[in-house]
Backbone as CSV, one residue per row, in Angstrom:
resi,resn,N_x,N_y,N_z,CA_x,CA_y,CA_z,C_x,C_y,C_z
1,MET,0.769,-1.284,0.087,-0.083,0.069,-0.080,0.910,1.055,0.069
2,SER,0.434,2.033,-0.870,1.353,3.373,-0.905,0.406,4.556,-0.253
3,SER,1.480,5.298,0.479,0.752,6.524,1.131,1.157,7.769,0.488
4,THR,0.182,8.583,0.534,0.456,10.013,-0.020,1.258,10.748,0.962
5,PRO,2.454,11.317,0.716,3.182,12.150,1.647,2.397,13.448,2.014
6,MET,2.506,13.662,3.259,1.843,15.128,3.719,2.782,16.191,3.660
7,THR,2.304,17.253,3.108,3.275,18.368,3.072,2.993,19.453,3.885
8,ASP,3.632,20.611,3.978,3.333,21.600,4.841,2.209,22.381,4.465
9,ALA,1.780,22.463,3.194,0.862,23.029,2.392,-0.409,22.654,3.080
10,ALA,-0.652,21.498,3.376,-1.837,20.579,3.761,-2.360,21.353,5.186
11,PHE,-1.261,21.878,5.924,-1.443,22.178,7.343,-1.515,23.917,7.263
12,ALA,-1.291,24.511,6.138,-1.297,25.885,6.108,-2.649,26.512,6.169
13,PRO,-2.743,27.554,7.191,-4.148,28.262,7.355,-4.691,28.651,5.789
14,SER,-6.068,28.839,5.495,-6.375,29.303,4.492,-6.437,30.790,4.740
15,ALA,-6.290,31.372,3.428,-6.224,32.930,3.588,-7.576,33.336,3.788
16,PRO,-7.559,34.561,4.464,-8.813,35.164,5.031,-9.721,35.832,3.782
17,HIS,-10.883,35.730,3.810,-11.843,36.144,2.743,-11.549,37.694,2.534
18,PRO,-11.458,37.944,1.354,-11.175,39.515,1.060,-12.319,40.563,1.920
19,LEU,-13.698,39.986,1.746,-14.421,40.865,2.404,-14.287,41.080,4.000
20,SER,-13.701,39.928,4.759,-13.440,40.115,6.099,-12.313,41.016,6.205
21,VAL,-11.132,41.081,5.306,-10.223,41.903,5.445,-10.778,43.183,5.351
22,ARG,-11.521,43.618,4.369,-11.869,44.962,4.099,-12.875,45.369,5.332
23,ALA,-13.508,44.502,5.880,-14.465,44.805,6.919,-13.565,45.309,8.117
24,ARG,-12.474,44.569,8.228,-11.466,44.897,9.622,-10.740,46.070,9.120
25,GLN,-10.328,46.491,7.915,-9.779,47.765,7.402,-10.513,48.884,7.817
26,ALA,-12.025,48.791,7.406,-13.034,49.665,7.444,-13.324,50.197,9.055
27,ARG,-13.264,49.081,10.038,-13.214,49.220,11.447,-12.238,49.853,11.908
28,ALA,-11.203,49.713,11.453,-9.824,50.248,11.953,-9.686,51.732,11.619
29,ILE,-9.969,51.948,10.242,-10.208,53.375,9.705,-11.422,54.104,10.663
30,ALA,-12.493,53.645,10.967,-13.388,54.180,11.570,-13.107,54.453,13.000
31,ALA,-12.340,53.637,13.610,-11.747,53.891,15.199,-10.827,55.123,15.057
32,LEU,-10.007,55.126,14.129,-9.075,56.215,13.960,-9.891,57.612,13.819
33,GLU,-10.744,57.499,12.721,-11.544,58.689,12.369,-12.401,59.175,13.581
34,ILE,-12.945,58.280,14.393,-13.795,58.701,15.602,-12.887,59.648,16.576
35,ARG,-11.758,59.013,16.678,-11.040,59.776,17.629,-10.592,61.314,17.096
36,LYS,-10.468,61.327,15.739,-10.431,62.649,15.122,-11.524,63.489,15.268
37,SER,-12.614,62.839,14.960,-13.925,63.598,14.822,-14.355,64.068,16.227
38,LEU,-14.057,63.382,17.193,-14.639,63.630,18.609,-13.429,64.549,19.493
39,LEU,-12.273,64.106,19.022,-11.019,64.877,19.865,-10.365,65.787,19.305
40,GLY,-10.430,66.052,17.810,-9.607,66.820,17.251,-10.104,68.336,17.335
41,ARG,-9.196,69.165,16.827,-9.753,70.700,17.177,-10.823,71.171,16.529
42,ARG,-11.169,70.432,15.202,-12.362,70.847,14.588,-13.892,70.413,15.367
43,ALA,-13.557,69.522,16.197,-14.777,68.949,17.041,-15.392,69.942,17.957
44,LEU,-14.766,71.087,18.122,-15.353,72.174,19.430,-16.579,72.466,18.378
45,VAL,-16.714,72.677,17.158,-17.786,73.495,16.552,-18.994,72.524,16.592
46,VAL,-18.756,71.084,16.519,-19.858,70.227,16.656,-20.356,70.047,17.998
47,TYR,-19.403,70.167,18.951,-19.966,69.954,20.475,-20.754,71.259,20.827
48,LEU,-20.661,72.433,20.231,-21.221,73.872,20.493,-22.526,73.454,19.906
49,LEU,-22.664,72.868,18.789,-24.038,72.800,17.961,-24.703,71.903,18.858
50,ALA,-24.170,70.731,19.286,-24.647,69.832,20.100,-25.430,70.125,21.455
51,LEU,-24.553,71.098,21.875,-24.896,71.686,23.363,-25.859,73.035,23.281
52,ALA,-26.197,73.251,21.987,-26.829,74.576,21.879,-28.392,74.310,22.382
53,PRO,-28.922,73.148,21.806,-30.375,72.866,22.278,-30.552,72.406,23.847
54,VAL,-29.423,71.936,24.324,-29.337,71.646,25.759,-29.414,72.817,26.610
55,GLY,-28.416,73.883,26.119,-28.116,74.883,26.882,-29.665,76.027,26.904
56,LEU,-30.391,75.864,25.583,-31.603,76.669,25.435,-32.612,75.847,26.372
57,MET,-32.673,74.679,26.344,-33.679,74.076,27.360,-33.378,74.088,28.922
58,ALA,-31.940,74.025,28.862,-31.442,74.478,30.368,-32.015,75.967,31.073
59,LEU,-31.916,76.827,29.886,-32.281,78.264,30.409,-33.790,78.321,30.502
60,GLY,-34.624,77.352,29.849,-36.036,77.451,29.996,-36.239,76.891,31.325
61,ALA,-35.487,75.664,31.891,-35.713,74.990,32.999,-35.353,76.134,34.153
62,VAL,-34.271,76.876,34.002,-33.950,77.930,35.057,-35.162,78.915,35.142
63,GLY,-35.665,79.444,34.060,-36.677,80.284,33.719,-37.983,79.820,34.595
64,ALA,-38.236,78.416,34.431,-39.318,77.967,35.025,-39.268,77.884,36.681
65,VAL,-37.908,77.545,37.184,-37.773,77.595,38.606,-37.738,78.949,39.105
66,LEU,-37.397,80.144,38.349,-37.630,81.370,38.884,-39.165,81.714,38.758
67,GLU,-39.769,81.463,37.740,-41.265,81.784,37.649,-41.985,81.065,38.796
68,SER,-41.726,79.762,39.113,-42.329,79.098,40.273,-42.221,79.822,41.585
69,ARG,-41.052,80.577,41.875,-40.984,81.416,42.959,-41.794,82.625,43.147
70,VAL,-42.079,83.142,41.887,-42.784,84.413,41.822,-44.331,84.065,41.949
71,THR,-44.699,82.944,40.922,-46.148,82.850,40.791,-46.672,81.658,41.530
72,GLY,-45.660,80.808,41.716,-45.902,79.586,42.518,-46.404,78.337,41.436
73,ARG,-46.433,78.681,40.094,-46.814,77.480,39.229,-46.335,78.116,37.878
74,PRO,-45.387,77.544,37.398,-44.828,77.719,36.193,-45.606,77.146,34.881
75,GLU,-45.465,77.833,33.793,-46.286,77.472,32.742,-45.509,76.136,31.930
76,PRO,-46.272,75.006,31.993,-45.618,73.836,31.293,-45.297,74.076,29.794
77,LEU,-44.321,73.343,29.348,-44.022,73.419,27.952,-44.684,72.378,27.322
78,THR,-45.689,72.618,26.203,-46.487,71.928,25.612,-45.507,70.923,24.610
79,ALA,-46.153,69.728,24.219,-45.332,68.870,23.141,-45.403,69.605,22.099
80,ASP,-46.266,70.370,21.535,-46.361,71.110,20.383,-45.067,72.102,20.308
81,VAL,-44.913,72.768,21.375,-43.799,73.737,21.384,-42.505,73.100,21.108
82,TYR,-42.223,72.014,21.956,-40.953,71.307,21.884,-40.761,70.749,20.299
83,SER,-41.917,70.165,19.858,-41.778,69.741,18.436,-41.463,70.855,17.507
84,ALA,-42.046,71.852,17.579,-41.423,73.147,16.849,-40.193,73.510,17.013
85,MET,-39.650,73.542,18.367,-38.303,73.818,18.532,-37.438,72.785,17.876
86,PHE,-37.704,71.561,17.994,-36.860,70.403,17.505,-36.771,70.676,15.912
87,GLN,-37.962,70.814,15.260,-37.799,71.146,13.722,-37.301,72.067,13.304
88,VAL,-37.410,73.283,14.012,-36.895,74.405,13.459,-35.182,74.725,13.951
89,PHE,-35.337,74.219,15.236,-33.541,74.599,15.952,-32.893,73.534,15.458
90,ILE,-33.196,72.205,16.286,-32.339,71.254,16.307,-31.926,70.573,14.867
91,LEU,-33.245,70.498,14.337,-33.159,69.734,12.978,-32.539,70.410,11.779
92,ARG,-32.874,71.751,11.583,-32.719,72.497,10.652,-31.301,73.397,10.606
93,TRP,-30.921,73.522,12.033,-29.690,74.187,12.301,-28.662,73.432,12.867
94,CYS,-28.894,73.078,13.997,-27.853,72.186,14.809,-27.363,70.923,14.113
95,ILE,-28.172,70.040,13.753,-27.949,68.941,13.126,-27.384,69.129,11.462
96,PHE,-27.949,70.202,10.970,-27.660,70.486,9.640,-26.132,70.919,9.709
97,PHE,-25.777,72.090,10.771,-24.370,72.499,10.341,-23.399,71.582,11.038
98,GLY,-24.016,70.809,12.103,-23.153,69.692,12.697,-22.492,68.730,11.683
99,CYS,-23.463,68.324,10.853,-23.019,67.367,9.857,-22.162,67.743,8.738
100,ALA,-22.443,69.264,8.402,-21.660,69.982,7.556,-20.164,69.978,8.385
101,ALA,-19.990,70.348,9.310,-18.743,70.476,10.189,-18.061,69.159,10.197
102,VAL,-18.783,67.905,10.394,-18.109,66.742,10.422,-17.686,66.181,9.068
103,PHE,-18.758,65.973,8.307,-18.726,65.291,7.062,-17.920,65.983,5.773
104,MET,-18.022,67.192,5.624,-17.352,68.003,4.732,-15.726,68.010,5.092
105,ASN,-15.387,67.821,6.221,-13.974,67.763,6.525,-13.286,66.271,6.635
106,LEU,-14.078,65.109,6.324,-13.686,63.914,6.146,-12.600,63.769,5.347
107,PHE,-12.659,64.424,4.126,-11.583,64.456,3.154,-10.866,65.838,2.939
108,ARG,-11.763,66.710,2.990,-11.348,68.242,2.815,-10.404,68.559,4.061
109,GLY,-10.752,68.065,5.155,-9.700,68.325,6.301,-8.449,67.769,6.101
110,GLU,-8.367,66.441,5.598,-7.287,65.694,5.408,-6.235,66.451,4.319
111,VAL,-7.049,67.138,3.155,-6.149,67.846,2.169,-5.562,69.202,3.027
112,ILE,-6.410,69.795,3.781,-5.741,70.999,4.490,-4.694,70.683,5.372
113,ASP,-4.808,69.679,6.093,-3.622,69.134,6.783,-2.772,68.353,6.173
114,ARG,-2.624,68.325,4.878,-1.647,67.590,4.063,-1.381,66.202,4.712
115,SER,-2.510,65.461,4.983,-2.072,64.066,5.186,-2.989,63.086,4.817
116,LEU,-3.652,63.348,3.637,-4.389,62.489,2.864,-3.430,61.190,2.173
117,HIS,-2.494,61.916,1.860,-1.458,60.894,1.166,-0.996,59.616,1.959
118,HIS,-1.123,59.669,3.353,-0.930,58.490,4.201,-1.959,57.380,4.002
119,TYR,-3.215,57.858,3.815,-4.200,56.935,3.615,-3.991,56.262,2.208
120,PHE,-3.735,57.165,0.986,-3.813,56.723,-0.356,-2.519,55.902,-0.470
121,LEU,-1.471,55.951,0.229,-0.322,55.072,0.267,-0.487,53.699,1.067
122,ALA,-1.407,53.517,1.777,-1.664,52.303,2.519,-2.326,51.462,1.503
123,PRO,-2.077,50.110,1.836,-2.843,49.013,1.168,-4.266,48.809,1.308
124,VAL,-5.095,49.919,1.092,-6.392,49.744,1.626,-7.207,50.394,0.339
125,ARG,-8.201,49.507,-0.398,-9.171,50.106,-1.145,-9.641,51.522,-0.834
126,ARG,-9.932,52.447,-1.796,-10.494,53.707,-1.555,-11.913,53.646,-1.131
127,GLU,-12.562,52.635,-1.732,-13.931,52.314,-1.145,-13.973,52.148,0.167
128,VAL,-13.240,51.414,0.742,-13.211,50.892,2.184,-12.684,52.132,2.840
129,LEU,-11.778,52.889,2.578,-11.586,54.264,3.052,-12.824,55.238,3.346
130,VAL,-13.514,55.263,2.268,-14.793,56.152,2.236,-15.705,55.284,3.229
131,ALA,-15.864,54.298,3.212,-17.056,53.587,4.226,-16.472,53.619,5.591
132,GLY,-15.198,53.697,5.824,-14.615,53.868,7.172,-14.730,55.129,7.561
133,LYS,-14.505,56.147,6.824,-14.654,57.573,7.231,-16.033,57.850,7.672
134,TYR,-17.027,57.561,6.518,-18.418,57.815,6.731,-18.981,57.344,7.861
135,GLY,-18.534,55.827,8.126,-19.174,55.127,9.275,-18.665,56.060,10.565
136,ALA,-17.418,56.466,10.659,-16.868,57.207,11.694,-17.766,58.454,12.032
137,GLY,-18.072,59.214,10.902,-18.713,60.493,10.952,-20.118,60.142,11.355
138,LEU,-20.612,59.193,10.980,-22.423,58.833,11.411,-22.292,58.304,12.618
139,LEU,-21.417,57.419,13.130,-21.468,56.973,14.699,-21.339,58.318,15.622
140,GLY,-20.132,59.053,15.342,-19.904,60.086,16.364,-20.954,61.077,16.430
141,ALA,-21.365,61.570,15.098,-22.239,62.724,15.211,-23.665,62.299,15.593
142,ALA,-24.060,61.164,15.122,-25.499,60.334,15.633,-25.387,60.354,17.069
143,THR,-24.319,59.931,17.756,-24.352,59.785,19.041,-24.287,61.231,19.932
144,LEU,-23.638,62.113,19.517,-23.473,63.510,19.948,-25.303,63.971,19.978
145,PHE,-25.623,64.082,18.755,-26.913,64.829,18.561,-28.109,63.961,19.310
146,CYS,-27.980,62.499,19.178,-28.906,61.717,20.018,-29.043,62.028,21.565
147,TRP,-27.722,62.305,22.092,-27.796,62.373,23.360,-28.264,64.023,23.680
148,ALA,-28.006,65.063,22.728,-28.629,66.288,22.695,-30.085,66.291,22.657
149,THR,-30.746,65.511,21.839,-32.045,65.230,21.756,-32.604,64.888,23.038
150,LEU,-32.094,63.635,23.409,-32.626,62.971,24.650,-32.487,64.218,25.843
151,ILE,-31.562,64.745,26.160,-31.504,65.757,27.338,-32.199,66.702,27.204
152,SER,-32.407,67.566,26.079,-33.078,68.618,25.688,-34.802,68.110,25.903
153,TRP,-34.947,66.878,25.503,-36.366,66.470,25.626,-36.746,66.215,27.104
154,LEU,-35.950,65.656,27.971,-35.938,65.609,29.535,-36.108,66.786,30.062
155,LEU,-35.247,68.062,29.633,-35.540,69.131,30.268,-36.796,69.988,30.074
156,SER,-37.417,69.580,28.809,-38.636,70.035,28.564,-39.596,69.780,29.597
157,TYR,-39.464,68.929,30.522,-40.532,68.470,31.409,-40.072,69.134,32.837
158,VAL,-39.091,69.816,32.933,-38.763,70.501,34.201,-40.041,71.405,34.813
159,PRO,-40.743,72.264,34.007,-41.819,73.060,34.556,-42.853,71.981,34.988
160,LEU,-43.180,71.013,34.400,-44.181,70.058,34.919,-43.753,69.329,36.126
161,ALA,-42.460,69.053,36.254,-41.964,68.365,37.618,-42.244,69.520,38.644
162,ILE,-41.924,70.830,38.404,-41.945,71.729,39.356,-43.392,71.968,39.798
163,ASP,-44.303,71.796,38.878,-45.883,72.014,39.226,-46.637,70.766,39.703
164,GLY,-46.368,69.741,39.173,-47.075,68.398,39.662,-46.176,67.460,40.292
165,GLY,-44.680,67.541,40.338,-43.878,66.627,41.027,-43.525,65.440,39.913
166,VAL,-42.611,64.666,40.534,-41.919,63.599,39.752,-43.292,62.629,39.043
167,ALA,-44.146,62.363,40.094,-45.096,61.117,39.607,-45.772,61.602,38.477
168,GLN,-46.344,63.106,38.200,-46.980,63.683,37.092,-45.993,63.533,35.980
169,VAL,-44.879,63.801,36.185,-43.841,63.700,35.176,-43.747,62.297,34.470
170,VAL,-43.559,61.466,35.214,-43.525,59.936,34.983,-44.690,59.593,34.131
171,ALA,-45.918,60.168,34.606,-47.074,59.512,33.964,-47.226,60.337,32.754
172,SER,-46.783,61.495,32.466,-46.860,62.414,31.134,-45.907,62.027,30.321
173,LEU,-44.886,61.215,30.716,-43.836,61.024,29.562,-44.304,60.326,28.316
174,ARG,-43.952,60.763,27.129,-44.318,60.072,25.878,-43.023,59.438,25.349
175,TRP,-42.905,58.311,25.805,-41.942,57.682,24.983,-41.532,57.447,23.674
176,ASP,-42.872,57.204,23.204,-42.888,57.150,21.677,-42.464,58.082,21.059
177,HIS,-42.929,59.428,21.623,-42.496,60.663,20.978,-40.663,60.717,20.987
178,LEU,-40.198,60.291,22.030,-38.810,60.410,22.382,-38.157,59.394,21.152
179,LEU,-38.581,58.195,21.287,-38.093,57.218,20.139,-38.161,57.876,18.523
180,SER,-39.251,58.634,18.322,-39.411,59.194,17.018,-38.356,60.203,17.001
181,TYR,-38.048,61.247,18.084,-37.224,62.285,17.798,-35.727,61.739,17.467
182,LEU,-35.443,60.473,18.338,-34.219,59.823,18.033,-33.965,59.211,16.715
183,LEU,-35.033,58.565,16.432,-34.921,58.277,14.938,-34.780,59.063,13.899
184,VAL,-35.597,60.273,13.951,-35.333,61.390,13.149,-33.799,62.007,13.106
185,THR,-33.450,62.087,14.387,-32.034,62.719,14.457,-30.908,61.812,13.825
186,ALA,-31.055,60.374,13.995,-30.156,59.408,13.472,-30.244,59.487,11.909
187,LEU,-31.555,59.357,11.222,-31.697,59.544,9.841,-31.257,60.921,9.458
188,ALA,-31.307,61.946,10.058,-30.821,63.322,9.598,-29.370,63.142,9.574
189,VAL,-28.873,62.556,10.459,-27.317,62.674,10.399,-26.742,61.661,9.268
190,MET,-27.534,60.426,8.901,-27.287,59.749,7.898,-27.563,60.511,6.593
191,GLY,-28.549,60.982,6.337,-28.879,61.693,5.253,-28.117,63.003,4.806
192,TYR,-27.811,63.882,6.009,-27.284,65.110,5.565,-25.592,64.724,5.658
193,GLY,-25.121,63.853,6.282,-23.937,63.254,6.118,-23.378,62.845,5.017
194,ALA,-24.269,62.106,4.324,-23.787,61.483,2.945,-23.811,62.621,1.962
195,LEU,-24.771,63.676,2.070,-24.806,64.721,1.226,-23.650,65.628,1.397
196,PHE,-23.327,66.059,2.365,-22.004,66.838,2.900,-20.633,66.083,2.427
197,LEU,-20.709,64.631,2.644,-19.475,63.915,2.283,-19.265,64.193,0.849
198,VAL,-20.349,63.967,-0.155,-20.205,64.306,-1.536,-19.712,65.734,-1.875
199,ILE,-20.326,66.770,-0.935,-19.842,68.126,-1.205,-18.557,68.183,-0.947
200,GLY,-17.993,67.753,0.261,-16.632,67.825,0.624,-15.730,67.136,-0.265
201,VAL,-15.967,66.186,-1.181,-15.211,65.411,-2.129,-15.253,66.241,-3.453
202,GLN,-16.444,66.566,-3.807,-16.656,67.283,-5.108,-16.262,68.540,-5.350
203,PHE,-16.342,69.407,-4.353,-16.016,70.979,-4.579,-14.623,71.208,-3.786
204,ARG,-14.026,72.018,-4.197,-13.015,72.538,-3.592,-13.223,73.583,-2.522
205,ASN,-14.202,74.562,-2.863,-14.789,75.326,-1.812,-16.401,75.013,-1.501
206,PRO,-16.540,74.201,-0.448,-18.001,73.643,-0.320,-18.759,74.636,0.229
207,ILE,-18.443,75.804,0.665,-19.375,76.681,1.414,-20.608,77.194,0.519
208,LEU,-20.386,77.410,-0.667,-21.752,77.863,-1.533,-22.476,76.648,-1.737
209,PRO,-22.076,75.386,-2.011,-23.199,74.317,-2.184,-23.846,74.197,-0.912
210,ALA,-23.093,74.275,0.311,-23.760,74.127,1.485,-24.924,74.976,1.857
211,LEU,-24.574,76.226,1.481,-25.588,77.295,1.532,-26.932,77.056,0.798
212,VAL,-26.553,76.624,-0.541,-27.806,76.432,-1.367,-28.528,75.332,-0.878
213,ILE,-27.733,74.165,-0.117,-28.692,73.215,0.390,-29.505,73.682,1.546
214,LEU,-28.891,74.606,2.340,-29.516,75.175,3.370,-30.740,75.858,2.997
215,ALA,-30.750,76.729,1.887,-31.788,77.421,1.329,-32.909,76.669,0.945
216,TRP,-32.447,75.556,0.018,-33.513,74.481,-0.171,-34.212,73.865,0.688
217,GLU,-33.439,73.395,1.833,-34.167,72.774,2.871,-35.087,73.646,3.558
218,SER,-34.891,75.104,3.674,-35.467,75.919,4.369,-36.760,76.212,3.711
219,ILE,-37.036,76.136,2.364,-38.192,76.691,1.837,-38.939,75.408,1.270
220,VAL,-38.744,74.308,1.925,-39.410,73.048,1.276,-40.731,73.126,1.638
221,PHE,-41.348,73.773,2.443,-42.693,74.044,2.567,-43.416,74.939,1.529
222,LEU,-42.669,75.766,0.795,-43.073,76.488,-0.451,-42.919,75.918,-1.674
223,LEU,-42.595,74.598,-1.564,-42.107,74.184,-2.904,-43.544,73.147,-3.377
224,PRO,-43.687,72.943,-4.725,-44.928,72.033,-5.081,-44.484,70.461,-4.539
225,PRO,-45.477,69.705,-4.563,-45.388,68.371,-3.997,-44.355,67.717,-4.728
226,GLY,-44.198,67.645,-6.099,-42.985,67.048,-6.608,-41.595,67.321,-6.265
227,LEU,-41.399,68.612,-6.147,-40.140,68.960,-5.437,-39.730,68.773,-4.064
228,LYS,-40.847,68.562,-3.540,-40.590,68.409,-2.024,-39.922,66.980,-1.668
229,HIS,-40.154,66.205,-2.724,-39.471,64.745,-2.610,-38.025,64.855,-2.693
230,LEU,-37.253,65.922,-3.444,-36.050,66.161,-3.606,-35.194,66.830,-2.332
231,SER,-35.730,66.703,-1.092,-35.339,67.168,-0.147,-35.085,66.206,1.093
232,VAL,-34.253,66.263,1.988,-34.084,65.316,3.081,-35.284,65.572,4.227
233,VAL,-35.339,66.986,4.426,-36.309,67.390,5.609,-37.693,66.773,5.149
234,HIS,-38.290,66.783,3.996,-39.591,66.340,3.540,-39.727,64.943,4.229
235,TYR,-38.578,64.004,4.164,-38.850,62.542,4.536,-38.873,62.524,6.162
236,LEU,-37.912,63.442,6.634,-37.846,63.421,8.173,-39.095,63.815,8.829
237,GLU,-39.722,64.884,8.232,-41.000,65.308,8.790,-42.039,64.418,8.660
238,ALA,-42.152,63.526,7.904,-43.038,62.340,7.939,-42.900,61.443,9.276
239,LEU,-41.773,61.492,9.637,-41.587,60.639,10.944,-41.732,61.325,12.320
240,MET,-41.933,62.634,12.119,-42.076,63.455,13.393,-43.518,62.980,14.141
241,PRO,-43.614,63.024,15.529,-44.666,62.527,16.259,-45.858,63.598,16.248
242,LEU,-45.310,64.898,16.046,-46.297,65.951,15.893,-45.992,66.959,14.772
243,PRO,-47.091,67.247,13.858,-46.813,67.984,12.719,-46.588,69.450,13.196
244,MET,-45.855,70.407,12.300,-45.564,71.607,12.637,-46.593,72.440,11.869
245,ASP,-46.978,73.762,12.465,-47.727,74.680,11.600,-46.763,75.491,10.572
246,GLU,-47.003,75.229,9.126,-45.828,75.855,8.539,-46.385,77.288,7.931
247,GLY,-47.576,77.629,8.453,-48.009,79.063,7.901,-49.052,79.075,6.860
248,PRO,-49.682,80.100,6.607,-50.602,80.255,5.564,-50.060,80.113,4.123
249,PHE,-48.791,80.180,3.890,-48.274,80.187,2.569,-47.695,79.001,2.326
250,ALA,-47.830,77.888,3.094,-47.387,76.493,2.854,-48.183,75.918,1.918
251,ILE,-47.440,75.098,1.043,-48.133,74.317,-0.025,-48.212,72.865,0.536
252,VAL,-49.577,72.490,0.853,-49.871,70.995,1.545,-49.691,70.070,0.569
253,SER,-49.110,69.056,0.891,-48.800,67.878,0.211,-48.871,66.610,1.079
254,GLU,-49.144,65.591,0.442,-49.193,64.350,1.302,-48.090,63.774,1.608
255,PRO,-47.867,63.549,2.844,-46.654,63.385,3.523,-46.109,61.694,3.152
256,ALA,-44.893,61.451,3.256,-44.491,60.231,3.094,-44.896,59.073,4.051
257,SER,-44.991,57.969,3.775,-45.314,57.033,4.771,-44.057,56.571,5.502
258,PRO,-44.035,56.255,6.836,-42.786,55.878,7.387,-41.904,54.873,6.823
259,VAL,-42.528,53.821,6.272,-41.634,52.926,5.353,-41.041,53.636,4.437
260,VAL,-41.619,54.434,3.616,-41.019,55.078,2.316,-39.853,56.025,2.794
261,ALA,-40.011,56.763,4.108,-39.258,57.617,4.564,-37.950,56.989,4.836
262,ILE,-38.060,56.101,5.791,-36.849,55.414,6.252,-36.133,54.767,5.009
263,ALA,-36.846,53.904,4.056,-36.411,53.488,2.866,-35.536,54.487,1.984
264,GLY,-36.258,55.451,1.849,-35.942,56.536,0.801,-34.537,57.067,1.324
265,LEU,-34.447,57.503,2.591,-33.326,58.141,3.125,-32.241,57.083,3.084
266,THR,-32.661,55.782,3.452,-31.343,54.887,3.502,-30.874,54.710,1.973
267,LEU,-31.472,54.792,1.066,-30.941,54.266,-0.215,-30.455,55.602,-0.756
268,PHE,-31.141,56.831,-0.665,-30.389,58.083,-0.849,-28.998,58.232,-0.297
269,SER,-28.889,57.906,0.968,-27.580,58.049,1.620,-26.453,56.986,0.973
270,ALA,-27.187,55.650,0.864,-26.071,54.609,0.247,-25.818,55.194,-1.206
271,ALA,-26.581,55.745,-2.006,-26.236,56.043,-3.277,-25.238,57.232,-3.408
272,LEU,-25.372,58.172,-2.394,-24.446,59.355,-2.210,-22.967,58.732,-1.755
273,VAL,-22.807,57.793,-0.836,-21.629,57.310,-0.443,-21.048,56.484,-1.494
274,LEU,-21.758,55.903,-2.497,-21.163,55.105,-3.462,-20.518,56.155,-4.519
275,PHE,-21.358,57.022,-4.789,-20.833,58.245,-5.728,-19.613,59.028,-5.005
276,ALA,-19.587,59.234,-3.764,-18.183,59.766,-3.187,-17.218,58.734,-3.210
277,ALA,-17.514,57.430,-3.145,-16.431,56.474,-3.320,-15.724,56.327,-4.615
278,ARG,-16.609,56.640,-5.670,-16.135,56.671,-7.018,-15.285,57.821,-7.264
279,LYS,-15.842,59.048,-6.627,-14.841,60.173,-6.898,-13.639,60.132,-6.249
280,VAL,-13.562,59.473,-5.002,-12.335,59.497,-4.217,-11.526,58.440,-4.788
281,ARG,-11.961,57.303,-5.659,-11.215,56.440,-6.315,-10.333,57.053,-7.384
282,ALA,-10.938,58.235,-7.988,-10.362,58.804,-9.079,-9.441,59.958,-8.715
283,MET,-9.550,60.239,-7.394,-8.869,61.554,-6.602,-7.442,61.471,-6.671
284,GLU,-6.818,62.662,-7.080,-5.134,62.564,-7.160,-4.792,63.626,-6.100
285,ILE,-3.629,63.352,-5.464,-3.255,64.349,-4.456,-2.647,65.656,-5.004
286,SER,-3.282,66.825,-4.716,-2.840,68.057,-5.143,-3.248,69.041,-4.038
287,TYR,-2.176,69.136,-2.955,-2.395,70.051,-1.779,-2.242,71.532,-2.341
288,PRO,-3.109,72.461,-1.846,-3.104,73.370,-2.025,-1.726,74.383,-1.485
289,THR,-1.349,75.412,-2.346,-0.230,75.919,-1.677,-0.454,77.109,-0.629
């Protein structure tokens, strides 16, 4: 009987799957970029924007305490008032400009710092680089603004706590509203983040395109129904727990269903990230003098 000799190749470990390698690379890039996004010098603007609604509601809570000492019964903040504040201030200003500060600098900041070539020289596909950077921006910004939304929402119940005590606050808490606000916050970061990622990659001076997007998102209520679908805020408003009165000049249209809103924003964001990856794949290093 003959036996087949065993070679070292028979015991050699199999090569890792390319997808698993790219996933590990994306996670490593994301971990590095999260530290840059949350601890870098450019993160100060994002922290200020995330703290702005918390500070505003904290001032309202202090005002409620002072009012209780004068009148004995502060005026509670209604759910409609907080919903309007969230849509006008948190969503259209704080999250919008926070995403602009985070995602436009994912590649533009590297060019300004003259450090992008380190990534390009590494054995990493540029699509993986885009995925890692976008994932880091999404995780960091969504975490900050979700915490800001949660704390500001809780502070809105301070006047009610002064008037009726903790038991009345617990009985009045609308957790379904809070979940809707957190979902809208996360989806807003996802949609605006992908949009500003493309702007940061496509334009050398992204300020003007960002202002155009801001103007477009601000006048959505004046647009005909067909054009409303070309905005991020139109789909976000469909997920709000309470609608906001947009005034007598608003053009009324049928809101998107929650399923369509979530799926539409997800597909929109994925398409923009793929477009950004294609642009980065053809990008050449040309640092400004």
